[in-house]
NUMAR-701074 format. One line per field, with one value per residue: x, y, z of N, C-alpha, C, O in turn; residue in three letters; residue number from 0. Coordinates in nm, 3 decimals, always signed. Layout:
! NUMAR-701074
nx: X ...
ny: Y ...
nz: Z ...
cax: X ...
cay: Y ...
caz: Z ...
cx: X ...
cy: Y ...
cz: Z ...
ox: X ...
oy: Y ...
oz: Z ...
rest: ALA ...
nr: NUM ...
***
This chain:
! NUMAR-701074
nx: -0.573 -0.378 -0.400 -0.153 -0.245 -0.419 -0.300 -0.119 +0.147 +0.280 +0.551 +0.760 +0.889 +0.785 +0.879 +1.105 +1.370 +1.330 +1.331 +1.568 +1.748 +1.682 +1.776 +2.049 +2.124 +2.070 +2.265 +2.507 +2.504 +2.399 +2.484 +2.329 +2.317 +2.189 +1.950 +1.771 +1.653 +1.438 +1.337 +1.162 +0.861 +0.623 +0.432 +0.446 +0.722 +0.788 +0.635 +0.762 +1.041 +1.332 +1.427 +1.491 +1.213 +1.244 +1.481 +1.399 +1.208 +1.374 +1.544 +1.355 +1.255 +1.489 +1.516 +1.280 +1.336 +1.557 +1.805 +2.060 +2.345 +2.410 +2.301 +1.967 +1.814 +1.655 +1.413 +1.505 +1.485 +1.285 +1.336 +1.379 +1.133 +0.945 +1.034 +0.970 +0.690 +0.639 +0.686 +0.447 +0.256 +0.238 +0.383 +0.236 +0.286 +0.186 +0.211 +0.206 +0.368 +0.447 +0.570 +0.668 +0.903 +1.165 +1.136 +1.035 +1.244 +1.435 +1.310 +1.309 +1.580 +1.662 +1.505 +1.542 +1.383 +1.183 +1.067 +0.787 +0.687 +0.645 +0.452 +0.422 +0.262 +0.215 +0.029 +0.012 -0.127 -0.242 -0.509 -0.591 -0.501 -0.684 -0.876 -0.721 -0.644 -0.894 -0.986 -0.813 -0.885 -0.771 -0.748 -0.599 -0.353 -0.026 +0.095 +0.251 +0.159 -0.059 -0.290 -0.353 -0.417 -0.661 -0.816 -0.815 -0.942 -1.201 -1.270 -1.314 -1.084 -0.843 -0.613 -0.271 -0.065 +0.257 +0.492 +0.640 +0.836 +0.679 +0.415 +0.339 +0.234 -0.039 -0.343 -0.494 -0.717 -0.600 -0.434 -0.101 +0.237 +0.581 +0.796 +0.934 +0.940 +0.716 +0.519 +0.562 +0.465 +0.192 +0.113 +0.247 +0.174 +0.062 +0.258 +0.424
ny: -1.389 -1.280 -1.335 -1.377 -1.290 -1.087 -0.861 -0.556 -0.318 -0.002 +0.204 +0.412 +0.481 +0.249 +0.018 +0.124 +0.310 +0.600 +0.848 +0.837 +0.850 +1.105 +1.263 +1.198 +1.300 +1.568 +1.618 +1.558 +1.709 +1.960 +2.048 +2.013 +1.933 +1.923 +1.788 +1.507 +1.169 +1.116 +1.368 +1.410 +1.458 +1.501 +1.416 +1.582 +1.746 +2.019 +2.105 +2.035 +2.047 +2.246 +2.360 +2.520 +2.553 +2.530 +2.384 +2.144 +2.071 +2.040 +1.827 +1.620 +1.600 +1.515 +1.262 +1.138 +1.136 +0.977 +1.090 +1.089 +1.024 +0.881 +0.558 +0.441 +0.263 -0.044 -0.077 -0.226 -0.577 -0.591 -0.695 -0.969 -1.057 -0.979 -1.137 -1.391 -1.371 -1.343 -1.599 -1.725 -1.566 -1.321 -0.998 -0.680 -0.344 -0.020 +0.310 +0.663 +0.809 +1.015 +0.916 +0.607 +0.457 +0.496 +0.411 +0.157 +0.028 +0.038 -0.130 -0.379 -0.413 -0.439 -0.645 -0.978 -1.128 -1.297 -1.102 -1.126 -1.169 -0.936 -0.646 -0.307 -0.008 +0.324 +0.581 +0.856 +1.012 +1.032 +0.983 +0.816 +0.564 +0.396 +0.325 +0.167 -0.043 -0.151 -0.234 -0.444 -0.624 -0.610 -0.626 -0.543 -0.301 -0.192 +0.094 +0.415 +0.671 +0.844 +0.991 +0.878 +0.622 +0.672 +0.749 +0.509 +0.335 +0.436 +0.339 +0.071 -0.077 -0.231 -0.060 -0.105 +0.036 +0.138 +0.201 +0.512 +0.806 +1.024 +0.946 +0.898 +1.079 +1.107 +0.964 +0.670 +0.439 +0.219 -0.091 -0.127 -0.168 -0.213 -0.316 -0.526 -0.785 -0.803 -0.776 -1.013 -1.198 -1.149 -1.269 -1.505 -1.784 -1.840 -1.833 -2.045
nz: +2.406 +2.125 +1.784 +1.525 +1.273 +1.324 +1.420 +1.385 +1.322 +1.420 +1.303 +1.360 +1.673 +1.772 +1.630 +1.495 +1.632 +1.626 +1.762 +1.909 +1.700 +1.604 +1.818 +1.806 +1.553 +1.607 +1.805 +1.670 +1.425 +1.484 +1.727 +1.954 +2.266 +2.506 +2.534 +2.640 +2.587 +2.760 +2.788 +2.587 +2.607 +2.485 +2.196 +1.973 +1.894 +1.911 +2.118 +2.352 +2.349 +2.382 +2.130 +1.825 +1.611 +1.335 +1.308 +1.422 +1.229 +1.002 +1.082 +1.119 +0.855 +0.727 +0.843 +0.748 +0.476 +0.464 +0.483 +0.648 +0.859 +1.107 +1.205 +1.172 +1.416 +1.518 +1.783 +2.089 +2.089 +1.897 +1.634 +1.676 +1.792 +1.597 +1.385 +1.482 +1.491 +1.219 +1.129 +1.168 +1.043 +0.778 +0.832 +0.909 +0.868 +0.946 +0.877 +0.944 +0.788 +0.503 +0.273 +0.126 +0.026 +0.160 +0.435 +0.397 +0.266 +0.473 +0.666 +0.533 +0.523 +0.793 +0.894 +0.861 +0.656 +0.408 +0.132 +0.086 +0.337 +0.462 +0.478 +0.408 +0.471 +0.390 +0.507 +0.508 +0.684 +1.025 +1.071 +0.864 +0.922 +1.060 +0.862 +0.685 +0.855 +0.930 +0.676 +0.631 +0.821 +1.072 +1.420 +1.636 +1.722 +1.752 +1.887 +1.939 +1.978 +2.171 +2.098 +1.851 +1.936 +2.067 +1.845 +1.694 +1.868 +1.861 +1.618 +1.647 +1.677 +1.871 +2.051 +2.139 +2.353 +2.307 +2.536 +2.579 +2.654 +2.567 +2.588 +2.844 +3.022 +3.053 +3.180 +3.057 +2.888 +2.767 +2.694 +2.788 +2.679 +2.752 +2.629 +2.369 +2.451 +2.611 +2.416 +2.278 +2.468 +2.454 +2.215 +2.184 +2.202 +1.959 +1.775 +1.750
cax: -0.451 -0.390 -0.342 -0.066 -0.314 -0.508 -0.222 -0.029 +0.242 +0.333 +0.695 +0.839 +0.858 +0.743 +0.981 +1.224 +1.403 +1.340 +1.366 +1.712 +1.815 +1.660 +1.869 +2.185 +2.144 +2.077 +2.397 +2.616 +2.500 +2.349 +2.540 +2.224 +2.363 +2.118 +1.823 +1.777 +1.537 +1.331 +1.284 +1.060 +0.740 +0.506 +0.450 +0.489 +0.847 +0.786 +0.563 +0.835 +1.185 +1.387 +1.502 +1.425 +1.118 +1.298 +1.578 +1.318 +1.151 +1.482 +1.587 +1.248 +1.256 +1.606 +1.483 +1.179 +1.397 +1.672 +1.924 +2.130 +2.457 +2.394 +2.209 +1.839 +1.818 +1.529 +1.399 +1.556 +1.398 +1.185 +1.369 +1.358 +0.990 +0.878 +1.073 +0.888 +0.552 +0.636 +0.681 +0.307 +0.174 +0.310 +0.375 +0.178 +0.325 +0.109 +0.273 +0.150 +0.467 +0.389 +0.638 +0.694 +1.028 +1.277 +1.112 +1.018 +1.380 +1.495 +1.249 +1.361 +1.723 +1.685 +1.432 +1.593 +1.270 +1.150 +0.984 +0.644 +0.649 +0.635 +0.378 +0.436 +0.170 +0.227 -0.103 +0.024 -0.196 -0.280 -0.650 -0.611 -0.460 -0.802 -0.935 -0.633 -0.651 -1.026 -0.991 -0.732 -0.938 -0.682 -0.820 -0.505 -0.248 +0.073 +0.109 +0.312 +0.094 -0.182 -0.401 -0.389 -0.485 -0.800 -0.882 -0.833 -1.043 -1.331 -1.293 -1.325 -0.952 -0.788 -0.474 -0.176 +0.021 +0.397 +0.532 +0.747 +0.822 +0.578 +0.278 +0.324 +0.184 -0.185 -0.410 -0.565 -0.778 -0.543 -0.330 +0.031 +0.354 +0.702 +0.904 +0.894 +0.917 +0.574 +0.440 +0.577 +0.377 +0.053 +0.083 +0.345 +0.116 +0.020 +0.375 +0.509
cay: -1.393 -1.217 -1.415 -1.295 -1.233 -0.980 -0.753 -0.480 -0.239 +0.126 +0.191 +0.508 +0.476 +0.113 -0.069 +0.206 +0.403 +0.725 +0.961 +0.828 +0.902 +1.250 +1.321 +1.180 +1.400 +1.697 +1.631 +1.551 +1.810 +2.091 +2.080 +2.010 +1.834 +1.938 +1.716 +1.363 +1.095 +1.133 +1.504 +1.411 +1.425 +1.524 +1.357 +1.689 +1.788 +2.162 +2.129 +1.995 +2.062 +2.380 +2.358 +2.600 +2.470 +2.505 +2.274 +2.023 +2.037 +1.993 +1.693 +1.525 +1.578 +1.432 +1.124 +1.087 +1.119 +0.887 +1.173 +1.097 +0.934 +0.778 +0.454 +0.423 +0.130 -0.092 -0.081 -0.352 -0.693 -0.587 -0.784 -1.109 -1.086 -0.970 -1.256 -1.502 -1.350 -1.366 -1.744 -1.765 -1.485 -1.203 -0.877 -0.560 -0.218 +0.093 +0.433 +0.789 +0.877 +1.048 +0.843 +0.468 +0.389 +0.500 +0.328 +0.019 -0.022 +0.016 -0.248 -0.498 -0.425 -0.483 -0.769 -1.079 -1.209 -1.289 -0.982 -1.154 -1.179 -0.800 -0.545 -0.176 +0.088 +0.463 +0.643 +1.000 +1.081 +0.947 +0.949 +0.711 +0.433 +0.317 +0.268 +0.060 -0.156 -0.214 -0.302 -0.566 -0.710 -0.602 -0.594 -0.489 -0.222 -0.143 +0.236 +0.495 +0.802 +0.829 +1.045 +0.778 +0.515 +0.712 +0.743 +0.370 +0.279 +0.477 +0.261 -0.069 -0.140 -0.225 -0.016 -0.147 +0.154 +0.110 +0.305 +0.605 +0.925 +1.116 +0.901 +0.857 +1.187 +1.103 +0.837 +0.623 +0.309 +0.121 -0.182 -0.076 -0.256 -0.132 -0.385 -0.627 -0.909 -0.800 -0.804 -1.157 -1.268 -1.134 -1.351 -1.613 -1.918 -1.857 -1.816 -2.165
caz: +2.325 +1.995 +1.677 +1.440 +1.158 +1.369 +1.479 +1.297 +1.400 +1.378 +1.282 +1.438 +1.815 +1.808 +1.571 +1.469 +1.740 +1.552 +1.849 +1.940 +1.581 +1.606 +1.915 +1.756 +1.448 +1.675 +1.870 +1.573 +1.319 +1.528 +1.858 +2.057 +2.362 +2.633 +2.530 +2.664 +2.538 +2.857 +2.775 +2.481 +2.683 +2.399 +2.064 +1.884 +1.957 +1.938 +2.243 +2.472 +2.339 +2.366 +2.004 +1.722 +1.535 +1.201 +1.321 +1.440 +1.098 +0.914 +1.126 +1.087 +0.711 +0.694 +0.882 +0.655 +0.344 +0.473 +0.465 +0.776 +0.870 +1.211 +1.162 +1.238 +1.476 +1.573 +1.929 +2.143 +2.088 +1.791 +1.521 +1.718 +1.811 +1.466 +1.308 +1.533 +1.446 +1.074 +1.104 +1.173 +0.952 +0.731 +0.914 +0.850 +0.929 +0.895 +0.926 +0.894 +0.703 +0.372 +0.166 +0.162 -0.012 +0.256 +0.552 +0.352 +0.243 +0.604 +0.727 +0.464 +0.557 +0.931 +0.920 +0.768 +0.614 +0.266 +0.107 +0.096 +0.478 +0.516 +0.403 +0.470 +0.411 +0.436 +0.488 +0.493 +0.794 +1.138 +1.058 +0.763 +0.973 +1.094 +0.740 +0.637 +0.948 +0.916 +0.546 +0.640 +0.927 +1.188 +1.543 +1.736 +1.660 +1.847 +1.852 +2.045 +1.989 +2.247 +2.021 +1.750 +2.008 +2.085 +1.713 +1.657 +1.957 +1.808 +1.494 +1.689 +1.675 +2.006 +2.051 +2.242 +2.361 +2.333 +2.630 +2.545 +2.740 +2.517 +2.609 +2.984 +3.108 +3.066 +3.207 +2.938 +2.911 +2.677 +2.742 +2.755 +2.683 +2.759 +2.560 +2.272 +2.526 +2.652 +2.295 +2.255 +2.560 +2.409 +2.097 +2.176 +2.180 +1.820 +1.687 +1.749
cx: -0.481 -0.327 -0.262 -0.135 -0.405 -0.434 -0.133 +0.049 +0.269 +0.484 +0.773 +0.795 +0.810 +0.847 +1.112 +1.247 +1.432 +1.381 +1.512 +1.793 +1.800 +1.761 +2.014 +2.217 +2.155 +2.212 +2.507 +2.619 +2.460 +2.398 +2.438 +2.257 +2.284 +1.987 +1.848 +1.648 +1.416 +1.268 +1.175 +0.928 +0.611 +0.535 +0.500 +0.606 +0.852 +0.721 +0.645 +0.985 +1.225 +1.485 +1.422 +1.337 +1.167 +1.400 +1.503 +1.263 +1.257 +1.526 +1.481 +1.244 +1.374 +1.578 +1.384 +1.239 +1.516 +1.804 +1.994 +2.243 +2.445 +2.286 +2.079 +1.836 +1.679 +1.529 +1.439 +1.449 +1.302 +1.213 +1.340 +1.210 +0.916 +0.912 +0.993 +0.744 +0.539 +0.639 +0.538 +0.220 +0.257 +0.283 +0.310 +0.222 +0.242 +0.165 +0.202 +0.250 +0.406 +0.449 +0.678 +0.837 +1.137 +1.254 +1.093 +1.155 +1.450 +1.441 +1.303 +1.509 +1.743 +1.610 +1.474 +1.484 +1.251 +1.056 +0.834 +0.595 +0.628 +0.553 +0.390 +0.345 +0.194 +0.097 -0.095 -0.048 -0.230 -0.422 -0.675 -0.571 -0.580 -0.865 -0.853 -0.646 -0.785 -1.038 -0.917 -0.780 -0.850 -0.763 -0.732 -0.394 -0.156 +0.116 +0.174 +0.247 -0.043 -0.304 -0.448 -0.461 -0.633 -0.877 -0.911 -0.941 -1.184 -1.368 -1.297 -1.195 -0.895 -0.643 -0.397 -0.071 +0.163 +0.452 +0.655 +0.731 +0.710 +0.435 +0.252 +0.257 +0.033 -0.234 -0.487 -0.621 -0.712 -0.443 -0.196 +0.135 +0.477 +0.820 +0.847 +0.875 +0.771 +0.482 +0.445 +0.480 +0.232 +0.017 +0.168 +0.285 +0.080 +0.137 +0.460 +0.458
cy: -1.338 -1.308 -1.325 -1.232 -1.116 -0.861 -0.687 -0.382 -0.103 +0.106 +0.282 +0.505 +0.342 +0.013 +0.008 +0.304 +0.541 +0.843 +0.955 +0.880 +1.054 +1.317 +1.310 +1.279 +1.539 +1.721 +1.648 +1.671 +1.950 +2.129 +2.085 +1.897 +1.833 +1.860 +1.567 +1.299 +1.118 +1.272 +1.513 +1.365 +1.452 +1.464 +1.461 +1.761 +1.936 +2.195 +2.098 +2.020 +2.207 +2.379 +2.442 +2.510 +2.441 +2.391 +2.142 +1.977 +1.978 +1.851 +1.589 +1.496 +1.493 +1.286 +1.063 +1.056 +1.023 +0.959 +1.193 +0.995 +0.837 +0.680 +0.458 +0.279 +0.087 -0.083 -0.221 -0.461 -0.700 -0.689 -0.929 -1.143 -1.079 -1.089 -1.378 -1.491 -1.383 -1.514 -1.794 -1.692 -1.366 -1.081 -0.763 -0.441 -0.108 +0.219 +0.555 +0.865 +0.904 +0.966 +0.705 +0.421 +0.385 +0.406 +0.182 -0.045 -0.051 -0.111 -0.375 -0.520 -0.484 -0.611 -0.875 -1.178 -1.199 -1.171 -1.007 -1.165 -1.042 -0.713 -0.414 -0.079 +0.224 +0.534 +0.793 +1.080 +0.981 +0.896 +0.832 +0.572 +0.342 +0.251 +0.150 -0.063 -0.227 -0.290 -0.436 -0.661 -0.714 -0.557 -0.526 -0.414 -0.168 -0.004 +0.309 +0.631 +0.784 +0.881 +0.946 +0.660 +0.548 +0.703 +0.598 +0.303 +0.314 +0.401 +0.110 -0.147 -0.123 -0.181 -0.079 -0.036 +0.113 +0.227 +0.381 +0.727 +1.018 +1.066 +0.859 +0.960 +1.181 +0.964 +0.799 +0.483 +0.194 +0.030 -0.126 -0.186 -0.167 -0.199 -0.482 -0.763 -0.916 -0.825 -0.953 -1.235 -1.261 -1.230 -1.476 -1.749 -1.944 -1.847 -1.941 -2.268
cz: +2.185 +1.890 +1.583 +1.320 +1.196 +1.430 +1.374 +1.384 +1.334 +1.362 +1.376 +1.584 +1.864 +1.758 +1.552 +1.584 +1.682 +1.640 +1.892 +1.822 +1.574 +1.699 +1.868 +1.645 +1.510 +1.740 +1.767 +1.479 +1.365 +1.667 +1.970 +2.154 +2.492 +2.639 +2.550 +2.611 +2.629 +2.851 +2.668 +2.543 +2.607 +2.262 +1.964 +1.951 +1.992 +2.071 +2.368 +2.467 +2.316 +2.248 +1.905 +1.636 +1.394 +1.205 +1.341 +1.306 +1.005 +0.953 +1.093 +0.938 +0.668 +0.729 +0.783 +0.518 +0.346 +0.459 +0.600 +0.779 +0.986 +1.166 +1.241 +1.288 +1.520 +1.725 +1.975 +2.143 +1.972 +1.680 +1.558 +1.728 +1.678 +1.379 +1.352 +1.484 +1.297 +1.038 +1.099 +1.071 +0.904 +0.819 +0.837 +0.934 +0.863 +0.960 +0.869 +0.809 +0.566 +0.257 +0.214 +0.136 +0.095 +0.373 +0.512 +0.326 +0.376 +0.670 +0.664 +0.494 +0.697 +0.969 +0.818 +0.725 +0.464 +0.243 +0.121 +0.240 +0.541 +0.422 +0.481 +0.395 +0.474 +0.404 +0.463 +0.599 +0.902 +1.120 +0.964 +0.812 +1.000 +0.973 +0.690 +0.726 +0.939 +0.784 +0.550 +0.750 +1.051 +1.310 +1.648 +1.663 +1.768 +1.800 +1.969 +2.065 +2.055 +2.171 +1.914 +1.816 +2.029 +1.953 +1.673 +1.741 +1.910 +1.681 +1.521 +1.670 +1.815 +2.000 +2.165 +2.243 +2.399 +2.415 +2.582 +2.635 +2.696 +2.535 +2.754 +3.072 +3.133 +3.106 +3.083 +2.967 +2.834 +2.745 +2.698 +2.760 +2.686 +2.690 +2.458 +2.338 +2.572 +2.533 +2.265 +2.341 +2.512 +2.297 +2.086 +2.143 +2.034 +1.723 +1.680 +1.652
ox: -0.593 -0.213 -0.299 -0.088 -0.462 -0.497 -0.080 +0.020 +0.280 +0.538 +0.844 +0.677 +0.795 +0.898 +1.219 +1.154 +1.545 +1.458 +1.574 +1.894 +1.896 +1.823 +2.093 +2.325 +2.240 +2.267 +2.590 +2.725 +2.485 +2.359 +2.458 +2.229 +2.311 +1.919 +1.934 +1.548 +1.304 +1.158 +1.104 +0.890 +0.502 +0.650 +0.586 +0.589 +0.913 +0.748 +0.603 +1.052 +1.161 +1.606 +1.299 +1.380 +1.134 +1.404 +1.541 +1.271 +1.232 +1.542 +1.513 +1.231 +1.360 +1.614 +1.402 +1.197 +1.571 +1.905 +1.988 +2.238 +2.469 +2.192 +2.080 +1.855 +1.596 +1.635 +1.409 +1.337 +1.241 +1.123 +1.282 +1.166 +0.832 +0.826 +0.952 +0.684 +0.441 +0.600 +0.509 +0.123 +0.338 +0.174 +0.327 +0.198 +0.228 +0.166 +0.145 +0.221 +0.323 +0.383 +0.717 +0.890 +1.195 +1.343 +1.131 +1.178 +1.517 +1.519 +1.339 +1.558 +1.829 +1.647 +1.443 +1.493 +1.298 +0.973 +0.761 +0.474 +0.597 +0.580 +0.370 +0.349 +0.194 +0.059 -0.186 -0.034 -0.246 -0.452 -0.771 -0.605 -0.577 -0.903 -0.908 -0.659 -0.791 -1.096 -0.954 -0.721 -0.855 -0.838 -0.783 -0.347 -0.201 +0.167 +0.156 +0.277 -0.131 -0.411 -0.568 -0.555 -0.719 -0.991 -1.020 -1.020 -1.275 -1.485 -1.285 -1.196 -0.898 -0.558 -0.450 +0.002 +0.187 +0.456 +0.759 +0.622 +0.651 +0.341 +0.153 +0.225 -0.016 -0.174 -0.540 -0.576 -0.763 -0.377 -0.180 +0.123 +0.477 +0.931 +0.729 +0.802 +0.711 +0.378 +0.343 +0.418 +0.156 -0.099 +0.159 +0.341 +0.070 +0.117 +0.561 +0.518
oy: -1.347 -1.352 -1.209 -1.129 -1.052 -0.772 -0.754 -0.364 -0.092 +0.004 +0.233 +0.526 +0.322 -0.068 -0.040 +0.372 +0.590 +0.928 +1.060 +0.948 +1.124 +1.417 +1.402 +1.337 +1.618 +1.831 +1.739 +1.728 +2.047 +2.233 +2.153 +1.781 +1.751 +1.865 +1.508 +1.367 +1.138 +1.292 +1.613 +1.249 +1.428 +1.462 +1.432 +1.828 +1.974 +2.300 +2.132 +2.015 +2.280 +2.395 +2.435 +2.403 +2.336 +2.310 +2.040 +1.859 +1.878 +1.766 +1.481 +1.381 +1.407 +1.196 +0.949 +0.961 +0.991 +0.897 +1.301 +0.893 +0.718 +0.718 +0.476 +0.185 +0.170 -0.081 -0.320 -0.440 -0.805 -0.760 -1.003 -1.246 -1.165 -1.138 -1.460 -1.589 -1.444 -1.551 -1.893 -1.747 -1.314 -1.065 -0.751 -0.436 -0.104 +0.231 +0.550 +0.976 +0.827 +0.949 +0.687 +0.348 +0.279 +0.328 +0.093 -0.161 -0.153 -0.190 -0.470 -0.633 -0.569 -0.679 -0.862 -1.297 -1.105 -1.143 -0.917 -1.170 -1.033 -0.705 -0.410 -0.069 +0.238 +0.546 +0.851 +1.202 +0.862 +0.780 +0.757 +0.473 +0.223 +0.134 +0.045 -0.175 -0.350 -0.399 -0.529 -0.767 -0.810 -0.459 -0.460 -0.457 -0.107 +0.013 +0.270 +0.699 +0.718 +0.820 +0.932 +0.604 +0.462 +0.655 +0.569 +0.224 +0.232 +0.399 +0.031 -0.268 -0.013 -0.255 -0.103 -0.018 +0.060 +0.340 +0.323 +0.750 +1.086 +1.137 +0.791 +0.930 +1.245 +0.863 +0.884 +0.417 +0.082 +0.068 -0.083 -0.283 -0.058 -0.147 -0.516 -0.847 -1.023 -0.888 -1.013 -1.330 -1.358 -1.269 -1.547 -1.823 -2.059 -1.852 -1.942 -2.375
oz: +2.135 +1.907 +1.563 +1.269 +1.107 +1.486 +1.285 +1.502 +1.212 +1.402 +1.463 +1.614 +1.985 +1.835 +1.591 +1.628 +1.688 +1.596 +1.910 +1.841 +1.542 +1.662 +1.889 +1.642 +1.470 +1.731 +1.776 +1.456 +1.294 +1.719 +2.070 +2.128 +2.580 +2.742 +2.484 +2.591 +2.581 +2.903 +2.660 +2.532 +2.659 +2.218 +1.880 +2.053 +2.091 +2.130 +2.479 +2.570 +2.240 +2.263 +1.902 +1.592 +1.338 +1.112 +1.283 +1.272 +0.938 +0.866 +1.043 +0.897 +0.581 +0.652 +0.739 +0.452 +0.240 +0.427 +0.658 +0.710 +0.967 +1.096 +1.363 +1.210 +1.555 +1.788 +1.909 +2.189 +1.949 +1.637 +1.479 +1.676 +1.650 +1.305 +1.269 +1.442 +1.255 +0.928 +1.032 +1.020 +0.980 +0.873 +0.716 +1.055 +0.741 +1.083 +0.759 +0.763 +0.518 +0.154 +0.329 +0.220 +0.118 +0.408 +0.588 +0.362 +0.389 +0.723 +0.734 +0.490 +0.717 +1.065 +0.699 +0.754 +0.400 +0.330 +0.164 +0.264 +0.660 +0.302 +0.602 +0.273 +0.596 +0.288 +0.403 +0.606 +0.877 +1.149 +0.982 +0.748 +0.966 +0.979 +0.656 +0.676 +0.939 +0.781 +0.480 +0.770 +1.128 +1.302 +1.738 +1.558 +1.865 +1.690 +2.085 +2.163 +2.001 +2.178 +1.889 +1.760 +2.010 +1.951 +1.624 +1.691 +1.919 +1.642 +1.428 +1.649 +1.871 +1.950 +2.274 +2.146 +2.508 +2.366 +2.550 +2.687 +2.780 +2.501 +2.783 +3.187 +3.226 +3.071 +3.012 +3.060 +2.836 +2.842 +2.584 +2.834 +2.628 +2.692 +2.460 +2.286 +2.573 +2.548 +2.229 +2.293 +2.528 +2.285 +1.986 +2.061 +1.992 +1.601 +1.609 +1.639
rest: MET ILE THR PRO ASP LYS ILE ALA PHE ASP ILE ASP GLY VAL PHE ALA ASN THR MET ALA LEU PHE LEU GLU ILE GLY ARG LYS ASP TYR GLY ILE ASN HIS ILE ARG TYR GLU ASP ILE THR GLU TYR PHE LEU GLU ASP CYS LEU ASP ILE ASP SER GLU ILE ILE ARG VAL ILE ILE ASN ARG ILE LEU GLU GLY ASP PHE GLU PRO GLU LEU LYS PRO ILE ASP GLY ALA VAL GLU VAL LEU SER GLU ILE ALA GLU ALA HIS PRO LEU LEU PHE VAL THR ALA ARG PRO GLU LEU PRO THR ILE LYS GLU TRP ILE HIS LYS VAL LEU PRO LEU ARG PRO SER ALA ILE GLU VAL ILE ALA THR GLY SER PHE GLU ALA LYS GLY ASP VAL LEU ASN GLU ARG GLY ILE ARG TYR PHE VAL GLU ASP CYS LEU GLU VAL CYS HIS MET LEU SER GLU ARG ALA ILE THR PRO ILE LEU PHE SER GLN PRO TRP ASN ARG SER SER HIS HIS PRO PHE ARG GLY VAL SER SER TRP ALA GLU ILE ARG VAL LEU ILE ASN ARG HIS CYS THR
nr: 0 1 2 3 4 5 6 7 8 9 10 11 12 13 14 15 16 17 18 19 20 21 22 23 24 25 26 27 28 29 30 31 32 33 34 35 36 37 38 39 40 41 42 43 44 45 46 47 48 49 50 51 52 53 54 55 56 57 58 59 60 61 62 63 64 65 66 67 68 69 70 71 72 73 74 75 76 77 78 79 80 81 82 83 84 85 86 87 88 89 90 91 92 93 94 95 96 97 98 99 100 101 102 103 104 105 106 107 108 109 110 111 112 113 114 115 116 117 118 119 120 121 122 123 124 125 126 127 128 129 130 131 132 133 134 135 136 137 138 139 140 141 142 143 144 145 146 147 148 149 150 151 152 153 154 155 156 157 158 159 160 161 162 163 164 165 166 167 168 169 170 171 172 173 174 175 176 177 178 179 180 181 182 183 184 185 186 187 188 189 190 191
***
């Protein structure tokens, strides 16, 4: 079992349903109606989507800057489970996003917790996640990018792969979860 003080979470694709927002912006603002969530079979969108790379870049930048009208929503069950975990220990989110304010504001908006119960760190790179997690004594990290899972594993951090269409194509040695209910089971005994 995992204790709440030894686990941290990625944001995009684990807590925030960022790819659903990407698709909604594409439909609404760029008339891209032929792409489904299941079509996102690679982490790097240019490698799997039939969309101009400049449009992909623009949409991603809009998401990173908070410049969008459809609402960014949490993944089903995330708010409830994270709220339970926060009763036992403050939450730690570590993202490779380059800027912190937009995503930190979103997290505080969707998670009805006192500010001291949430810490959000933007590393600016995937590679820097391991250093942050090791400095904080984190042993487990919920992540959706398979490449990052491999990097973390090399740094003695146990990745828990949150199942998404972009990480299902390869065999891997990591424990996988497909829902926040499964995450709850991993740490539930320590949250009551």
